[in-house]
Structure formats: C-alpha cells, structure tokens
N, C-alpha and C positions, 0 to 999 in steps of 0.2 A: 332757443338753444336745441340740439344736434348731440348727443353724446355716445361713440358707442359703444357696444354691450362688455361688458366686465363681468368678473365676479361679486360688486354689491352697489349698490342701490338708494340710488338721492329720490327725495321729495321736493322736487320747484311745483313750492304753491302751492293750496292747501287741496289733497288726497290725487295730487300728482306725483304717479313713481318713474321711476327712468331708469335704465340700469343706466353707470357710468365707466370709462374708460380712468384709469389717471394710471396709468401703469407706461412707461418709453418717452417720450422727451416730451417736452409742456413749452408750446411757442408763446408767443407776447398776444396770439391768438387765440389760444385754446382759454388761457387766463379766466376769472369772473373776477370784475369787479367791480367796488363798490355799490353805485347806485345799482348794478345784475340782480345784488343778493340781496333775496328777499327774507325778510322777518315770521318767520312759522316754517321754514324747507328744517324737511331733516331728513337725514342722515343713515344706514346703519353700513357698519364694515363688517369682511369678513372674519371672520375667525384667527385665530395664531395665534398658536400650544408655546406657551412658554415651555423651554425648556434650562437641563443640567450644566449646556455649556452658558447658555442666553444669564445666568447668576453667574455661574464661573465671570465668564467679561465681563460684565459689570461688575463685579472686585473689582477687578483686575482694574477695569478703568476708573472707577470712584475711589478706589484706598477703604470700600467699607469691606471691612473683613470681618464682622459682626459674626457672633455663635446661629444665629438665627437661618446666616442662608450658608453657611461654612461648617458647620459644627454638624453632622448628622444623628452620634450618635450624641449626646446632649440634647438633642431638638427631640429624641423617639419624647420625651420626657418632659416635655413641655409643654401646652395648652393646647399648642395645632400638631404634634406628635410626627411632625416632620417639617425639614426646612422650608422657610416660604421665603419667596423672591423680597429683594431689594423694594422699599413700595414706590422707591423715584426710578425702582427698572417697567416697573407696571407702568408710570405716569407716559412716562419712554413711548412704549410700546402704541400706548393709547395714540399719542404724535402722530407715529404711523401711521396710525387705522386708519386717522382722523384723513390723513392724504389719500388713501385706499377708495375713503368713501363717499368723499367728494371729485367732483372739478373742482381743480388746483385754482386757488385763487390770486391776485394779485398781493400777495401777505410782500409788506414792507416791514414788518415785527411784530414778534408776537412781542406782546407789552403789558401782562394783568394777566393773573392766575387764582382762582381763589378754590380753593382745591379740601376734600376731605377723604380718607385712605378707609374705607369701614368694613373690608375685610381682607386674609390674604390674600394673595394667589399661589399657589402649590405648584411646584413640578409636576408636571403634566395639562396644569390648566389650561383649557383651550377659551381666549378674555378676546371679548367683543366688542367695539366698540358702536353707542345710539347717541347721533348729538341733533340738539337743533337748536337755529337760530337766534335768540328769542331778543336781541338789541341792538340795534344801529344806532349810532354819537354821530354828530356831527361834529369833526373839530375845527381849529382856530385858522388849520390850514385850508387852503379848498382844494386841495390836488389828493385828499386823503383825505379817510374817517374809521371810527374804530366799528365795529361789528361784533357784538358776544355771541357767545356760544357755548352752550350747556347742553355736559361730557358726564354719560355715565355709561360706564364701564362694566362688560356682564363676564360670569366664566360662563361655564358650561351649566350648569343648570341654573341660568338666568336668575343668580345672588350677584346685587352691587359689591361689586369690590370697592371699587371706586367714581368717586362724582365728584363736581364743581363748575363751574366757568369760566372761561380761560375772554381774553379780548386780546383782538390780529388787528393793528394798522392795515386798511389792508388802500391803495392806492383805485383814484377814481380817474375810469374812465378822462383821458386826453382828448381836449373838444377844440377843435378847428377855429 
C-alpha cells in the first residue's frame, strides 16, 4: 500500500512507519478494508489546539452550559483553576484526529466504546492521539468485521487526558 506525505504518521505492521495523507477526497480505492488492517498497526495524529470557540460551539451544540465550561470566575476557585473543555468535546476531537492519523478505513459504523476521562483538557491545550489496532473479530455477516482500536489522548505535556477502546464495523473487500 502506498501513501502520500502529510503531517501524520501511520505504522503498518511491526516496526514499519509510513506517512499518511488523509486530507481531501476519499475514493473507494483508497479505503482500507477489514482484511487489509492488521493487529499491531499504530497511528499517531498531529496535534490540535483546543480553543475557547470550540468550547462555546460545543456548549451550544450539546446544550451543556455547565459552569465547568462557561463560568471563568467560578472556575478560578475550582480544583482546575480555569474553565475546562467538555469531556465529550475531547472525545469528539480525538475521533477527528483518528481520521487524520490513518489511511481511511472502509468503516460502516462506529459500534462500541469503552472510555475513561483521566484529566482535564483546558483552553489552549494541544492534544494528539496515539492509536493501536488491538483486535479483529469476524462477524456473522461475511461482508464485514470488527476492528478494535486502543486510543490514547495526550496533551502537550504528554499527560494522558482520555483513553479507551473503540469498535469499528469495517467492510470486507468484495470478492469477484
């Protein structure tokens, strides 16, 4: 498999790292199918800085205006000392970072999540994602399978702020 250069890294197989282009249009030919994805593949995304605008937009979208995210004066007296991002905002951002770190999967559905919120994400933090394929499971349907991905979200200091596993239903390549 061949990838063009971009800002993210992808490791295909043991000890083999390649640069991945995941921007622009995705064609059926550029997607990776269940049979092509290997347990042990590792990915690392570029960083993304969380902004005040991200938090404001997410509060509006979700309807979650909790003081943790919206009241700067109140949060000065909190254990965090300042406003923090919604945990689900960090989860959503890591999903986008995953797409920037990998060659596109032929994903049919996001079907499972086991997740821990380990620390705060603050305005101005730059987070990145490390991911590893830790399992593949056959399904009762011959045209698809499950890929299990371990994901770790780190801030600019290398601290783990979120981590967990996701289950993706991925299409198998059609056999002639």
